[in-house]
C-alpha positions as CSV (number, residue, x, y, z in Angstrom):
1,M,0.3,-0.4,0.2
2,K,2.9,2.4,0.8
3,R,4.0,2.0,-3.0
4,D,0.7,3.0,-3.9
5,L,0.0,6.4,-2.1
6,T,3.7,7.1,-3.1
7,A,3.1,6.3,-6.5
8,L,-0.5,8.4,-6.0
9,V,1.3,11.5,-4.4
10,K,4.1,12.1,-7.0
11,A,1.4,11.5,-9.9
12,V,-1.2,13.7,-8.2
13,E,1.9,16.7,-7.3
14,K,3.1,16.4,-10.9
15,K,-0.3,16.8,-12.6
16,F,-0.4,20.2,-9.9
17,G,2.9,20.8,-10.6
18,Q,3.5,21.8,-7.1
19,S,2.8,19.9,-4.2
20,V,-0.5,19.6,-2.5
21,T,-1.0,22.0,1.0
22,M,-3.9,24.0,0.2
23,A,-7.9,23.2,0.9
24,T,-8.6,24.4,-2.6
25,D,-6.0,22.1,-4.0
26,F,-8.2,18.7,-2.0
27,E,-11.4,20.4,-3.5
28,K,-9.5,20.0,-7.0
29,L,-8.3,16.5,-6.5
30,A,-11.7,15.6,-4.8
31,F,-13.5,16.5,-8.3
32,A,-10.5,15.0,-10.7
33,F,-11.6,12.0,-7.9
34,A,-15.5,12.6,-8.6
35,K,-15.0,12.1,-12.4
36,Q,-13.7,8.8,-11.7
37,H,-16.5,7.4,-10.1
38,V,-14.9,7.7,-6.7
39,A,-16.4,9.5,-4.0
40,L,-14.3,11.2,-1.6
41,Q,-14.8,14.3,0.7
42,P,-11.4,17.5,0.3
43,T,-11.3,17.4,4.4
44,M,-10.7,13.6,4.1
45,L,-8.3,13.7,1.4
46,K,-6.3,16.3,3.5
47,K,-6.5,14.1,6.6
48,L,-5.3,11.5,4.7
49,W,-2.8,13.5,3.1
50,H,-0.8,14.6,6.4
51,R,-1.2,10.9,7.3
52,Y,1.4,10.1,4.6
53,L,3.3,13.0,5.0
54,E,4.0,12.2,8.6
55,R,4.6,8.3,7.8
56,E,7.1,9.6,5.3
57,T,8.9,12.4,7.7
58,F,9.0,10.3,10.6
59,G,9.2,6.5,9.1
């Protein structure tokens, strides 16, 4: 799963051209997922994103 999250982070940041940190970025990301019939709330994406970054930073 860690490889999947790493690939997702890299793909998303490549698409946005920057790191994803702002609330509006998570709203755009949730909208992009919705186009693929995946319902994720921006707040949940933000929580997942921060947990992933914590694991990458602190192991």
